[in-house]
C-alpha positions in Angstrom: -51.8 -18.9 -8.2 -53.8 -16.7 -5.9 -53.6 -13.0 -6.5 -52.4 -12.3 -2.9 -49.4 -14.5 -3.5 -48.7 -12.7 -6.7 -49.1 -9.4 -4.9 -46.5 -10.3 -2.3 -44.1 -11.5 -5.1 -44.5 -8.4 -7.2 -44.1 -6.1 -4.2 -40.8 -7.9 -3.2 -39.6 -8.0 -6.8 -40.3 -4.2 -7.2 -38.3 -3.6 -4.0 -35.4 -5.7 -5.3 -35.4 -4.3 -8.8 -35.3 -0.6 -7.8 -32.7 -1.4 -5.1 -30.4 -2.9 -7.7 -30.8 0.2 -9.8 -29.7 2.4 -6.9 -26.6 0.3 -6.1 -25.7 0.0 -9.8 -25.9 3.8 -10.3 -23.7 4.2 -7.3 -21.1 1.7 -8.6 -21.2 3.1 -12.1 -20.7 6.6 -10.8 -17.8 5.4 -8.8 -16.3 3.8 -11.8 -16.5 7.0 -13.9 -15.3 9.2 -11.0 -18.7 10.9 -10.9 -19.0 12.1 -14.5 -22.2 14.1 -15.0 -23.5 11.7 -17.7 -23.0 8.5 -15.6 -26.5 8.6 -14.0 -28.2 9.0 -17.4 -26.1 6.3 -19.1 -26.7 3.8 -16.3 -30.4 4.6 -16.1 -30.7 4.2 -19.9 -29.0 0.8 -19.8 -31.3 -0.3 -16.8 -34.5 0.9 -18.5 -33.4 -0.8 -21.8 -32.9 -4.0 -19.9 -36.4 -3.7 -18.3 -38.0 -3.0 -21.6 -36.3 -6.0 -23.3 -37.3 -8.2 -20.3 -40.9 -7.1 -20.8 -40.6 -7.9 -24.5 -39.2 -11.3 -23.9 -42.0 -12.0 -21.3 -44.5 -11.0 -23.9 -43.1 -13.5 -26.4 -43.0 -16.2 -23.8 -46.6 -15.6 -22.8 -47.8 -15.7 -26.4 -45.9 -18.9 -27.1 -47.1 -20.7 -24.0 -50.6 -19.3 -23.7 -52.5 -19.5 -20.4 -50.9 -22.3 -18.4 -52.2 -23.9 -15.3 -50.8 -26.2 -12.7 -47.6 -26.1 -10.8 -44.9 -26.7 -13.4 -45.1 -23.2 -14.9 -44.9 -21.7 -11.5 -41.9 -23.7 -10.6 -40.3 -22.5 -13.8 -41.2 -18.9 -12.9 -39.7 -19.4 -9.4 -36.4 -20.7 -10.9 -36.4 -17.7 -13.3 -36.6 -15.3 -10.4 -33.8 -17.2 -8.8 -31.5 -17.0 -11.8 -32.4 -13.3 -12.4 -31.4 -12.3 -8.9 -28.2 -14.3 -8.8 -27.2 -12.7 -12.1 -28.0 -9.2 -10.7 -25.9 -10.1 -7.6 -22.9 -11.0 -9.7 -23.0 -7.8 -11.8 -20.8 -5.7 -9.6 -18.0 -8.2 -9.1 -18.1 -9.0 -12.8 -17.7 -5.4 -13.8 -14.9 -4.8 -11.2 -13.1 -7.9 -12.5 -13.4 -6.9 -16.2 -12.3 -3.2 -15.8 -9.3 -4.2 -13.7 -8.2 -7.3 -15.6 -9.0 -6.4 -19.2 -9.1 -2.6 -19.0 -12.8 -2.5 -20.0 -13.8 1.2 -20.3 -16.8 2.3 -18.3 -19.3 2.7 -21.2 -18.5 -0.8 -22.4 -19.7 -2.2 -19.1 -23.3 -0.8 -19.6 -24.5 -3.9 -21.5 -23.7 -6.0 -18.5 -26.1 -3.9 -16.4 -28.7 -4.0 -19.2 -28.5 -7.8 -19.5 -28.9 -8.3 -15.8 -31.9 -5.9 -15.8 -33.7 -8.1 -18.4 -34.5 -10.7 -15.7 -35.7 -8.0 -13.4 -37.9 -6.5 -16.1 -39.5 -9.8 -17.1 -40.7 -10.7 -13.6 -43.8 -8.5 -13.3 -45.4 -9.4 -16.7 -44.7 -13.1 -16.2 -46.2 -13.0 -12.7 -49.3 -11.2 -14.1 -49.6 -13.8 -16.9 -49.6 -16.8 -14.5 -51.6 -15.2 -11.7 -54.5 -13.4 -13.5 -57.2 -15.4 -15.3 -58.5 -13.9 -18.6 -62.0 -13.0 -17.2 -64.0 -9.9 -16.5 -61.9 -9.2 -13.3 -58.5 -9.3 -15.1 -58.2 -5.5 -15.1 -58.9 -5.2 -11.4 -56.5 -8.0 -10.5 -53.8 -6.4 -12.7 -54.3 -3.1 -10.9 -53.7 -4.8 -7.6 -50.4 -6.2 -8.8 -49.4 -2.8 -10.2 -50.1 -1.3 -6.8 -47.8 -3.9 -5.1 -45.1 -3.4 -7.7 -45.2 0.4 -7.3 -45.2 0.1 -3.5 -42.2 -2.2 -3.6 -40.3 0.0 -6.1 -41.0 3.2 -4.1 -40.0 1.5 -0.8 -36.9 0.1 -2.4 -35.8 3.5 -3.5 -36.4 5.0 -0.1 -35.3 2.2 2.2 -32.2 1.2 0.2 -31.1 4.6 -0.9 -31.7 6.6 2.3 -31.3 3.9 5.0 -29.7 0.7 4.1 -26.8 2.3 2.3 -26.3 4.5 5.3 -25.9 1.6 7.8 -24.6 -1.3 5.7 -21.9 -1.8 3.2 -22.8 -2.1 -0.4 -21.7 -5.7 -0.4 -24.1 -6.5 2.5 -26.9 -4.6 0.8 -26.4 -6.6 -2.4 -26.3 -9.8 -0.5 -29.6 -8.9 1.2 -31.1 -8.2 -2.2 -30.2 -11.6 -3.6 -31.5 -13.3 -0.5 -34.7 -11.4 -1.1 -34.7 -12.8 -4.6 -34.2 -16.3 -3.2 -37.2 -15.7 -0.9 -39.4 -14.7 -3.9 -38.4 -17.9 -5.7 -39.0 -20.0 -2.6 -42.4 -18.5 -2.2 -43.4 -19.3 -5.8 -42.1 -22.8 -5.8 -43.6 -23.5 -2.3 -47.1 -22.6 -3.7 -46.6 -24.7 -6.8 -45.3 -28.0 -5.4 -47.2 -30.5 -3.4 -45.9 -32.8 -0.8 -44.0 -32.1 2.4 -40.9 -34.0 1.3 -40.6 -32.0 -1.9 -41.0 -28.7 -0.1 -38.4 -29.8 2.4 -36.0 -30.8 -0.3 -36.5 -27.4 -2.1 -36.1 -25.6 1.2 -32.8 -27.3 1.8 -31.7 -26.4 -1.7 -32.5 -22.8 -1.3 -30.9 -22.7 2.1 -27.7 -24.2 0.7 -27.7 -21.7 -2.1 -28.1 -18.8 0.3 -25.3 -20.2 2.5 -23.0 -20.4 -0.6 -23.7 -16.8 -1.5 -23.2 -15.6 2.0 -19.9 -17.5 2.2 -18.6 -16.4 -1.2 -19.7 -12.7 -1.1 -16.6 -11.5 0.8 -14.4 -13.2 -1.9 -16.4 -12.0 -4.8 -16.5 -8.4 -3.6 -12.9 -8.3 -2.2 -11.0 -5.4 -3.7 -14.2 -4.2 -5.4 -13.6 -0.4 -5.0 -9.8 -0.8 -5.6 -10.5 -2.6 -8.9 -13.1 0.1 -10.0 -10.8 3.0 -9.1 -7.4 1.8 -10.1 -8.6 -0.3 -13.1 -5.5 -1.1 -15.2 -3.2 -0.1 -12.3 -4.8 -2.6 -9.9 -2.9 -5.6 -8.7 -3.8 -8.4 -6.3 -3.6 -7.4 -2.7 -3.8 -3.6 -3.4 -6.2 -2.3 -0.8 -7.4 1.0 0.6 -6.4 2.0 4.1 -10.0 3.0 4.8 -13.4 2.8 3.1 -16.4 4.7 4.4 -19.8 4.1 2.8 -22.9 6.0 3.6 -26.0 7.3 1.8 -24.0 10.3 0.6 -21.4 8.3 -1.2 -18.2 6.4 -0.9 -15.0 7.9 0.5 -11.7 6.0 0.4 -8.2 6.6 1.6 -5.3 5.0 0.0 -2.3 3.6 1.9 -0.3 6.6 0.6 -2.8 9.1 2.1 -4.8 10.0 -1.0 -8.5 10.7 -0.5 -11.0 9.7 -3.2 -14.6 10.8 -3.0 -17.0 8.8 -5.2 -14.0 7.5 -7.2 -12.5 10.9 -7.9 -9.4 12.5 -6.4 -10.2 14.8 -3.4 -6.9 15.5 -1.8 -3.8 14.2 -0.1 -3.1 13.9 3.6 -0.3 16.4 4.1 0.3 19.5 6.1 4.0 20.1 5.2 4.5 23.1 2.7 8.2 22.6 2.3 9.5 21.9 -1.2 9.8 18.2 -1.8 7.3 17.4 0.9 4.3 19.4 -0.4 2.5 16.5 -2.2 -0.9 18.3 -2.3 0.2 21.9 -2.7 -1.0 22.6 0.9 1.1 25.8 0.5 -2.1 27.3 -0.9 -3.7 27.1 2.6 -0.6 28.8 4.2 -0.9 31.6 1.6 -3.9 33.3 3.2 -1.9 35.9 5.1 -0.5 37.1 1.8 -3.9 38.5 0.8 -5.8 39.0 4.0 -4.4 40.7 7.1 -7.0 39.5 9.6 -8.9 36.3 8.6 -10.7 36.0 12.0 -13.7 34.1 10.8 -13.4 31.5 8.0 -16.1 29.4 6.3 -14.8 26.2 4.6 -17.2 24.6 2.1 -16.0 21.0 1.8 -13.3 19.5 4.0 -11.6 17.2 1.5 -8.6 15.5 3.1 -8.8 17.8 6.1 -5.3 19.0 5.6 -6.3 22.7 5.0 -8.5 22.5 8.2 -5.6 21.2 10.2 -3.3 24.0 8.9 -5.7 26.9 9.3 -7.0 25.8 12.8 -3.4 26.3 14.0 -3.1 29.8 12.5 -3.0 32.3 15.4 -4.8 35.0 13.5 -7.9 32.8 13.0 -10.5 32.8 15.8 -13.2 30.6 14.2 -13.6 28.1 11.4 -17.0 26.8 10.3 -16.8 23.7 8.1 -19.8 22.6 6.1 -19.4 19.1 4.6 -22.2 17.3 2.8 -20.7 13.8 3.2 -19.9 12.8 6.8 -17.6 10.1 5.3 -14.8 12.7 4.8 -15.0 13.5 8.6 -14.8 9.8 9.4 -11.7 9.4 7.2 -10.2 12.4 9.1 -11.0 10.8 12.5 -9.1 7.7 11.4 -6.0 9.7 10.4 -3.8 11.0 13.2 -2.3 13.7 11.0 -5.5 15.7 10.7 -7.8 14.2 13.3 -7.0 16.9 15.9 -8.6 19.6 13.7 -12.1 18.1 14.3 -11.9 18.7 18.0 -10.0 22.0 17.9 -11.8 24.6 19.9 -11.8 27.0 16.9 -13.6 24.5 14.7 -17.3 24.0 14.2 -18.3 21.2 11.9 -21.7 21.1 10.2 -22.9 18.2 8.0 -25.1 20.0 5.4 -25.1 21.1 1.8 -22.8 24.1 1.6 -25.0 26.1 -0.7 -28.1 25.5 1.5 -26.0 26.6 4.5 -25.0 29.9 2.8 -28.7 30.6 1.8 -29.8 30.1 5.4 -27.0 31.6 7.6 -27.0 35.2 8.8 -23.4 35.0 9.7 -20.7 36.8 7.6 -17.1 35.7 7.1 -13.7 37.1 6.3 -12.8 34.3 4.0 -15.0 31.7 2.3 -12.9 28.7 1.1 -14.4 26.5 -1.6 -11.8 23.8 -2.0 -14.2 21.6 -3.7 -14.1 18.7 -6.1 -13.0 18.7 -9.8 -15.2 20.9 -12.0 -16.4 18.2 -14.4 -18.1 16.0 -11.8 -21.9 15.8 -11.5 -23.3 18.6 -9.3 -20.0 20.5 -9.3 -21.6 23.5 -10.9 -23.7 23.9 -7.8 -20.6 25.3 -6.1 -19.1 26.9 -9.2 -21.9 28.9 -10.8 -22.5 32.6 -10.9 -25.4 32.2 -8.6 -23.3 30.4 -6.0 -20.6 33.0 -6.0 -23.2 35.8 -5.8 -24.6 34.0 -2.8 -21.2 33.6 -1.2 -20.4 37.2 -1.9 -23.4 38.3 0.2 -21.9 36.5 3.2 -18.6 38.3 3.1 -17.5 40.9 5.7 -16.0 44.2 4.4 -12.7 43.2 2.8 -13.8 39.6 2.7 -12.5 37.2 0.1 -13.9 34.0 -1.6 -11.0 31.6 -2.1 -12.1 28.9 -4.6 -10.4 25.9 -6.2 -11.1 26.1 -9.9 -9.3 22.8 -10.6 -7.9 24.8 -13.6 -11.3 25.4 -15.3 -11.1 28.6 -17.4 -14.9 28.9 -17.1 -14.5 29.1 -13.3 -11.8 31.7 -13.7 -14.1 33.8 -15.9 -17.2 33.3 -13.7 -15.4 34.5 -10.5 -13.8 37.4 -12.3 -17.2 38.5 -13.6 -19.1 38.2 -10.4 -16.4 40.1 -8.3 -14.8 43.4 -9.2 -11.5 42.4 -7.7 -9.8 39.0 -8.3 -6.5 37.2 -8.6 -5.6 33.7 -9.8 -2.9 31.8 -7.9 -2.1 28.5 -9.6 -5.5 26.8 -9.7 -7.1 28.9 -6.9 -9.0 32.1 -7.5 -9.3 34.8 -4.8 -12.0 37.4 -5.3 -14.0 40.0 -3.5 -15.8 43.3 -3.6 -12.9 45.3 -2.2 -9.3 45.8 -3.5 -7.0 42.8 -2.7 -3.5 43.8 -1.7 -0.9 41.1 -2.0 1.6 41.4 0.9 4.4 38.8 0.6 6.5 40.4 3.3 3.7 39.9 5.8 3.2 36.3 4.5 6.9 35.5 5.1 6.7 36.7 8.7 3.5 34.7 9.4 4.9 31.6 7.8 8.1 31.8 9.8 6.0 32.0 13.0 3.4 29.3 12.1 3.2 26.4 14.4 1.1 23.2 14.3 0.3 21.8 17.7 3.2 23.7 19.2 5.8 22.6 16.6 7.1 25.2 14.1 6.2 24.5 10.5 9.7 25.7 9.5 12.7 25.1 11.7 14.5 28.4 12.1 17.9 26.6 11.8 17.4 23.5 9.6 15.1 25.4 7.2 17.1 28.7 7.1 16.3 30.4 3.9 13.8 27.8 2.7 10.8 30.2 2.9 12.5 32.4 0.3 12.7 29.5 -2.0 9.0 28.9 -2.1 7.6 29.6 -5.6 4.6 31.7 -4.7 5.9 34.6 -6.8 7.4 32.6 -9.6 6.3 30.8 -12.7 4.1 27.7 -12.3 3.7 25.0 -14.9 4.8 27.2 -17.8 2.5 30.0 -16.9 2.4 32.9 -14.4 1.8 31.9 -10.8 -0.3 35.1 -10.3 -2.8 36.6 -12.7 -4.8 39.8 -12.2 -8.6 40.1 -12.9 -7.9 42.1 -16.0 -5.6 39.3 -17.3 -8.1 36.7 -16.4 -10.9 38.4 -18.3 -8.7 39.0 -21.3 -7.6 35.4 -21.4 -11.2 34.0 -20.9 -13.1 36.4 -23.1 -14.4 33.6 -25.3 -15.2 31.3 -22.4 -18.7 30.8 -20.9 -20.0 32.0 -17.5 -21.2 29.0 -15.5 -24.8 29.3 -14.3 -27.2 27.1 -12.5 -29.0 26.6 -15.8 -26.2 25.8 -18.2 -24.0 23.7 -15.7 -21.3 24.4 -18.3 -18.3 22.7 -16.7 -20.3 19.4 -16.2 -21.3 19.0 -19.8 -19.2 21.0 -22.3 -16.9 23.7 -20.9 -13.9 21.5 -20.3 -11.0 23.8 -21.3 -8.3 24.2 -18.7 -5.3 26.4 -18.0 -2.5 25.6 -18.2 -2.5 21.9 -17.6 -5.8 20.7 -16.0 -4.2 19.5 -12.8 -6.2 19.7 -9.7 
């Protein structure tokens, strides 16, 4: 086999192999809900598979010696075909096993590793069959290495930053297996002689490609639902919306629950009345209780969009800047009439960017900075929960300004905020903190709540809901503990807990204590 054919094959195989790694990491991260260790575990399984593939290729090469002729090349082509079909089937297989048999995420890692064996054996086998054992063997091997590295690098870039932003993961995976078929067809076309044989093989490859294209919608049907709901999945259970882009996967259930990357991110609801408040949106309505004039608000992360819809209709607010790293959440909002108006509200400015990067670059200051972000244990969550982040946010506060952050009940977040700021209160799972004294004024809050309207309609009907505001539990006990807790009480309770820093990323790896129940 000529080196230039091997160069093309190794380049394509490098592209396919690294692309599979990217989509597998995304799927495994979705399966675990974004656990910090998911990337490392999947990468370990993938690399173990590549190493084992290389070892098996070595054994095969030693046992067969240097072969010539077309038969070994045909065998190699069929090997590439089987390896890529196996890789294509990994995701539907994992989705089926976790939803049907309750297979836990770590137990799926061998499936990824086994599939990676075929991807890892390809390069050494191609080198074995393409490079004669002469004085130019080293140079020829370097050419193949260059092709493989170019393919791998382009696979990471093209698939990770472009294809996954414009195509669904199913279509990307289908494209990868078709690439694998093309590699196999290239190798066998070089090996065989005779037009009729090549035509027959071409028809066979075309039929296989057609079968995969036809079957992929069936194989991947309910993929995300199976991975998310797992034991609770049932046939026909589907998300109302699924948005995929290079930043991740955002889904919306039929009941209005938003999941980002497989983890709960909020519920579509703007009604704070008891019995209707499924997402504790009352926390958004609470702002008048601790700030008399929240004119300019910064919101890091939009979640379900419920808070944005509520606050954009608060008369005291003049401007809301929303910074969201994943535009998928905005697309989910656009598809949901309950919260879609917030995106076009004249008070609202939406920026797609990293929240921390925005804070480091902006010169604007704010009355309230809301960090209603994801659960504390997810990968990269510490980026918006660390001491350094809160110090950065504090520098962007107006006099009397407050950082209002969702701790998702992490005691380490409680301590970190109470340490950074000299004034703080905890309300349920939220912590409000700043550099100036914070006065809680529930009388003002009741007046504002009674007058609050959303799109012209009062939140509380003055007749039907008479006395209902007084029944809200903002001053009562919550889940067996105090609803409100002062900074002194927070520091006393958390004296043995760590302070989250950019270096220790404590909540992602080991600081998992919660108070009182761990609810989000």
